[in-house]
C-alpha positions as CSV (number, residue, x, y, z in Angstrom):
1,M,12.7,0.0,-3.8
2,N,9.3,1.1,-5.5
3,K,9.5,-1.4,-8.3
4,I,6.1,-1.4,-9.9
5,V,4.4,-5.0,-9.6
6,S,0.5,-5.2,-9.5
7,I,0.6,-6.7,-5.9
8,I,1.7,-3.2,-4.4
9,I,0.1,-1.0,-7.2
10,A,-2.9,0.5,-5.4
11,G,-4.9,1.9,-8.3
12,L,-8.5,0.5,-9.5
13,L,-9.3,-0.9,-13.2
14,S,-11.7,0.0,-15.7
15,V,-14.3,-2.7,-16.7
16,F,-15.7,-1.1,-20.0
17,S,-13.9,0.4,-22.9
18,S,-15.5,3.4,-24.6
19,A,-16.2,4.0,-28.4
20,A,-15.6,7.8,-28.1
21,F,-12.3,9.1,-26.5
22,S,-11.9,12.4,-24.9
23,Q,-10.5,13.8,-21.8
24,I,-11.8,12.3,-18.6
25,T,-12.2,13.3,-15.1
26,I,-12.1,10.8,-12.3
27,T,-14.6,11.3,-9.2
28,A,-15.3,9.3,-6.1
29,D,-18.4,7.8,-7.5
30,D,-16.1,6.4,-10.5
31,F,-13.7,4.7,-7.8
32,L,-16.7,3.2,-5.9
33,G,-18.3,2.2,-9.1
34,S,-15.6,-0.6,-9.7
35,M,-16.7,-2.6,-6.7
36,G,-17.1,-6.2,-7.9
37,T,-14.6,-6.1,-10.6
38,T,-12.2,-8.8,-11.0
39,A,-9.0,-8.5,-13.2
40,R,-6.0,-10.5,-14.2
41,Y,-2.5,-8.7,-14.4
42,L,0.6,-9.7,-16.1
43,D,3.9,-8.6,-14.2
44,D,7.2,-8.6,-16.3
45,Q,10.1,-10.0,-13.8
46,R,12.9,-9.0,-16.2
47,Q,15.3,-6.3,-14.9
48,N,15.4,-4.4,-18.4
49,I,12.4,-4.1,-20.3
50,P,12.1,-2.2,-23.5
51,V,9.4,0.4,-23.6
52,N,8.0,3.2,-25.3
53,V,6.1,5.3,-22.8
54,G,5.0,7.9,-25.5
55,S,4.5,11.7,-24.9
56,A,3.0,14.1,-22.2
57,G,0.1,16.3,-23.4
58,P,-3.5,16.1,-24.6
59,N,-4.9,13.6,-26.7
60,Q,-2.2,11.2,-26.9
61,M,-2.3,7.5,-28.3
62,W,-0.4,4.8,-26.5
63,D,-0.4,1.4,-28.3
64,F,0.5,-1.6,-26.2
65,S,-1.8,-3.9,-27.8
66,A,1.0,-6.4,-28.9
67,T,3.0,-6.1,-25.7
68,T,4.0,-9.7,-24.6
69,V,5.4,-10.5,-21.1
70,P,7.6,-13.6,-21.1
71,S,7.2,-15.9,-17.8
72,P,5.0,-13.4,-16.2
73,L,3.9,-13.3,-12.6
74,V,0.1,-13.6,-12.9
75,V,-1.8,-11.8,-10.4
76,E,-5.5,-11.5,-9.7
77,H,-7.2,-8.6,-8.3
78,Y,-10.6,-8.6,-6.7
79,T,-12.3,-5.1,-6.0
80,V,-14.6,-5.9,-2.9
81,S,-16.5,-4.4,0.0
82,P,-14.2,-4.1,3.0
83,A,-17.0,-5.6,5.4
84,S,-16.6,-8.8,3.4
85,T,-12.7,-9.2,4.1
86,P,-11.2,-10.8,7.2
87,Y,-9.2,-7.6,8.3
88,F,-12.1,-4.9,8.1
89,S,-11.9,-4.3,12.0
90,Y,-8.3,-2.7,11.5
91,F,-9.5,-0.2,8.9
92,P,-13.1,0.5,9.9
93,N,-13.1,3.8,7.7
94,A,-12.5,2.1,4.4
95,N,-15.2,1.7,1.9
96,L,-13.1,-0.1,-0.9
97,T,-10.9,-3.0,-0.7
98,R,-8.4,-4.7,-3.3
99,H,-7.5,-8.1,-2.8
100,F,-4.5,-9.6,-4.4
101,K,-3.7,-13.1,-5.3
102,I,-0.5,-14.4,-7.1
103,I,-1.9,-17.6,-9.0
104,S,1.4,-19.4,-9.0
105,D,2.2,-18.8,-5.4
106,T,-0.3,-19.1,-2.3
107,S,2.3,-18.0,0.2
108,L,1.4,-14.3,0.1
109,Q,-2.1,-12.4,-0.2
110,L,-2.6,-8.7,0.0
111,Y,-5.6,-6.7,1.0
112,H,-5.3,-2.8,0.5
113,Y,-7.8,-0.7,2.0
114,W,-9.2,2.6,0.8
115,E,-11.5,5.5,1.9
116,V,-12.9,6.9,-0.8
117,I,-14.4,10.7,-0.3
118,P,-15.6,13.3,-2.6
119,T,-12.3,15.2,-2.3
120,A,-9.8,12.4,-2.0
121,V,-9.0,8.8,-2.1
122,N,-7.1,8.0,1.0
123,F,-5.0,4.8,1.3
124,L,-5.4,3.5,4.9
125,G,-3.2,0.5,4.9
126,I,-2.5,-3.1,3.9
127,A,-3.1,-6.6,5.5
128,S,-0.5,-9.1,4.4
129,E,-1.1,-12.9,5.0
130,V,2.3,-14.8,5.0
131,H,1.9,-18.8,4.7
132,L,5.3,-20.4,4.6
133,D,6.7,-23.5,6.3
134,T,8.6,-21.4,9.1
135,L,6.1,-18.5,9.2
136,D,2.4,-18.5,9.1
137,T,1.0,-14.7,10.4
138,T,-0.7,-11.6,9.2
139,F,1.1,-8.2,9.2
140,I,-1.0,-5.0,9.4
141,D,0.6,-1.8,7.9
142,Y,-1.0,1.4,8.3
143,D,-0.6,4.1,5.6
144,T,-1.5,8.0,5.0
145,D,-1.1,8.4,1.2
146,S,-3.9,10.4,-0.3
147,V,-4.9,11.2,-3.9
148,P,-6.9,14.5,-4.5
149,L,-10.2,14.2,-6.2
150,P,-11.5,15.0,-8.8
151,A,-8.4,13.7,-10.8
152,M,-7.9,15.6,-14.0
153,Y,-5.3,16.6,-16.5
154,G,-2.8,19.0,-15.1
155,N,-3.2,18.1,-11.5
156,S,-0.2,17.8,-9.3
157,W,0.6,17.0,-5.8
158,T,3.7,15.9,-3.4
159,S,3.7,13.3,-0.8
160,V,6.4,12.3,1.6
161,E,6.0,8.7,3.1
162,A,8.6,7.2,5.8
163,D,8.7,3.5,6.8
164,T,10.8,2.6,9.9
165,F,11.9,-0.8,11.0
166,S,13.5,-1.2,14.4
167,I,14.7,-3.7,17.0
168,P,16.6,-2.8,20.0
169,G,20.1,-1.0,18.8
170,F,19.3,-1.3,15.1
171,M,16.8,0.8,13.0
172,T,16.3,1.4,9.1
173,I,14.3,4.4,8.0
174,D,13.0,4.6,4.3
175,V,11.8,8.0,3.3
176,D,10.1,8.5,-0.2
177,S,9.3,11.8,-1.5
178,T,7.2,11.7,-4.7
179,V,6.1,14.6,-7.1
180,T,3.0,13.4,-9.0
181,T,1.6,15.0,-12.0
182,I,-1.2,13.9,-14.3
183,D,0.5,14.9,-17.5
184,A,-1.4,13.4,-20.4
185,W,-4.7,12.2,-21.5
186,G,-5.7,10.0,-24.5
187,T,-6.4,6.5,-25.5
188,L,-4.5,3.4,-24.4
189,Q,-4.7,0.4,-26.6
190,L,-4.4,-3.1,-25.1
191,S,-5.0,-6.5,-26.2
192,S,-8.3,-6.5,-24.2
193,G,-9.4,-3.3,-25.9
194,N,-9.1,0.5,-26.1
195,Y,-9.5,2.6,-23.0
196,N,-10.1,6.4,-22.4
197,V,-7.1,7.2,-19.7
198,L,-5.2,9.8,-17.9
199,R,-1.4,9.2,-17.5
200,V,0.0,9.9,-14.1
201,R,3.8,10.7,-13.9
202,D,5.6,10.0,-10.4
203,D,9.1,11.3,-9.8
204,T,10.2,9.6,-6.6
205,Y,13.2,10.0,-4.7
206,S,14.0,7.6,-2.0
207,K,16.6,7.6,1.0
208,T,17.6,5.0,3.4
209,Y,19.2,5.5,6.7
210,V,20.6,2.8,8.9
211,V,20.9,3.7,12.4
212,I,22.9,1.4,14.9
213,D,22.3,2.8,18.5
214,T,22.6,6.8,17.9
215,L,25.0,6.4,15.1
216,I,24.1,6.7,11.2
217,V,26.5,4.3,9.7
218,Q,24.9,4.0,6.2
219,T,22.8,6.0,3.7
220,G,21.6,5.1,0.2
221,S,19.4,6.7,-2.2
222,E,17.6,6.0,-5.3
223,S,15.4,7.9,-7.8
224,F,12.7,6.7,-10.4
225,I,10.4,8.0,-12.9
226,G,7.1,6.1,-13.0
227,Y,4.0,6.2,-15.2
228,T,0.5,4.8,-14.7
229,W,-2.4,4.8,-17.2
230,I,-5.7,5.0,-15.4
231,S,-9.3,4.5,-16.7
232,K,-12.3,6.4,-15.8
233,D,-13.0,3.9,-13.0
234,G,-10.0,4.9,-11.3
235,Y,-8.1,1.8,-11.9
236,E,-4.6,1.4,-13.4
237,L,-4.5,-0.5,-16.5
238,L,-0.7,0.0,-17.1
239,G,2.3,0.6,-14.8
240,I,5.9,1.3,-16.1
241,Q,8.9,2.3,-13.8
242,S,12.2,3.5,-14.9
243,Q,15.7,2.2,-13.9
244,S,17.0,3.7,-10.9
245,G,18.8,7.2,-11.5
246,E,16.8,7.8,-14.7
247,T,16.3,11.4,-15.7
248,N,14.9,11.2,-19.0
249,P,11.1,11.2,-19.1
250,N,11.1,9.4,-22.5
251,F,13.1,6.7,-21.0
252,T,13.1,3.3,-23.0
253,D,14.4,0.7,-20.5
254,A,12.3,0.1,-17.5
255,Q,12.7,-2.3,-14.5
256,G,9.1,-2.7,-13.8
257,L,5.9,-3.3,-15.9
258,S,2.5,-4.5,-14.9
259,I,-0.3,-4.6,-17.6
260,L,-4.1,-5.6,-17.6
261,D,-4.5,-9.0,-19.2
262,A,-8.1,-9.4,-19.1
263,F,-11.3,-8.9,-17.0
264,I,-12.5,-12.3,-15.8
265,T,-15.5,-13.6,-14.3
266,G,-15.2,-15.0,-10.9
267,I,-15.7,-14.0,-7.0
268,D,-13.3,-13.6,-4.2
269,D,-13.6,-16.9,-2.4
270,D,-11.4,-15.8,0.5
271,S,-13.0,-12.5,1.3
272,G,-15.2,-13.3,4.1
273,P,-16.9,-14.0,6.5
274,L,-15.8,-11.2,8.7
275,A,-13.4,-12.4,11.1
276,S,-13.2,-11.6,14.8
277,D,-9.5,-11.5,15.1
278,F,-6.7,-10.1,17.3
279,Y,-6.8,-6.2,17.7
280,L,-4.5,-3.7,19.0
281,A,-6.2,-0.3,19.3
282,Q,-4.7,3.3,19.5
283,N,-3.7,4.4,22.7
284,Y,-5.8,7.0,24.6
285,P,-5.1,9.8,25.2
286,N,-2.5,10.5,22.6
287,P,-0.5,12.7,22.8
288,F,-0.3,11.9,26.7
289,N,1.3,12.9,29.6
290,P,2.3,11.1,31.7
291,S,0.1,7.9,31.5
292,T,-2.0,6.4,28.7
293,R,-4.3,3.3,28.1
294,I,-3.6,0.3,25.7
295,R,-6.4,-1.7,24.7
296,F,-6.1,-5.2,22.7
297,T,-8.3,-8.0,22.0
298,L,-7.5,-11.7,22.0
299,P,-9.7,-14.1,20.0
300,Q,-7.9,-17.1,22.1
301,S,-5.6,-17.5,25.0
302,V,-1.8,-17.0,23.7
303,P,1.4,-15.9,25.2
304,V,1.6,-12.1,24.8
305,T,4.4,-9.6,24.8
306,L,3.7,-5.9,24.8
307,A,6.8,-3.7,24.7
308,V,7.5,0.0,24.0
309,Y,10.3,1.3,21.9
310,N,11.9,4.7,21.4
311,A,12.5,6.4,18.1
312,L,16.0,4.6,18.2
313,G,14.4,1.1,18.4
314,Q,15.4,0.8,22.0
315,E,13.2,-1.0,24.3
316,V,12.2,1.3,27.2
317,A,9.4,-0.7,28.8
318,T,7.9,-4.3,28.8
319,L,4.0,-4.0,29.8
320,V,3.1,-7.6,29.3
321,N,4.9,-10.7,29.0
322,R,2.7,-13.7,30.0
323,Q,-0.1,-15.9,28.9
324,L,-3.2,-14.0,28.7
325,P,-6.8,-15.4,28.2
326,A,-9.2,-14.7,25.3
327,G,-11.2,-11.3,25.5
328,E,-10.4,-7.6,25.6
329,H,-7.7,-6.3,27.8
330,S,-6.4,-2.7,28.8
331,I,-3.0,-1.8,30.1
332,T,-1.9,1.4,31.7
333,W,1.4,2.7,30.5
334,E,3.3,5.0,32.9
335,A,5.9,7.2,31.3
336,R,6.9,9.6,34.1
337,D,10.7,8.7,33.7
338,L,10.9,9.1,30.0
339,P,11.5,12.1,27.8
340,S,9.1,13.7,25.5
341,G,9.1,12.2,22.1
342,I,7.6,9.5,19.7
343,Y,7.3,6.1,20.9
344,Y,6.2,2.7,19.5
345,Y,4.3,0.1,21.5
346,R,4.3,-3.6,19.6
347,I,2.2,-6.6,20.4
348,T,3.2,-10.0,19.7
349,A,0.3,-12.5,20.6
350,G,1.0,-15.9,19.2
351,K,1.5,-15.5,15.4
352,F,0.0,-11.9,15.4
353,R,2.2,-8.9,15.6
354,E,1.3,-5.2,15.3
355,T,2.8,-1.8,16.2
356,R,1.4,1.5,16.7
357,K,2.8,5.1,17.6
358,A,2.3,7.0,20.7
359,I,3.6,10.6,21.5
360,L,4.5,11.8,24.9
361,I,4.4,15.5,25.4
362,K,5.5,16.9,28.8
């Protein structure tokens, strides 16, 4: 479920190696200093990858300088200003963006948006461009993950994330609980140089629920141990993830590996200019009782459907279902006949889709 590949890893990469290696502390200024970095990663696509993750503790040495990746997925990462990207309007608080391009496949591009403040790095979400023969659209996914700053050896924190997908009568819920510990510091040796790093250990437990109507008909669970080696710039240089169900922290069989290949010279040709695009605003007020306003913007005239679903994925209201002109629109949702709870309103406007959460309290 959480296999480490660099297109979903959301850390930030070091540009310089250091001649003197010592314990590092990573601050907000270090993260923001990576702006303008371009790097190439090799993602190992094998299901069984022999690894030596080394040991926890201070002043460690990890030698991956001779690591080769057969038939890798090659991914380029661009660290850019959010204002230069097409989807900044969805993440207006972002001050750092990572743009991911798969070199051999132009059907998918990702933009990760971050808010870096002195006390934390807050992951705001992802804009995913999908270009296929049967599908050409952009998905906007919001997130709330946070990494406390400054990051240093010995830090530990816990995060819980839930993702829900629902259609009327059917819903899946994925819940990930992760305990993160910065369990080591030392020197990471790669073919591109030696780097002063912190090693981050993630112990992740994932559970999936499948709900049909109100009946839970299937559950599944997985657990993983993951390690990432992070440079002073706050960027992940190496990521390794265990097989599902692994309990040995010194595992030697991995199901995911992503490694820095090289820093490259180049610019992100697809970053700008800033686009004026579809936009679905958060309802106001929220929480609400019994009515709330939902605003959205259309850059062109398209057929629009705006519907509301309950937590079980059942449609409870259709607010819009017609062609609308370009411009800003505002709809009032009256929920007098509905019980208190969490609801989701979803807009489909041409190829654009987005969902937001509303809370009704009576």
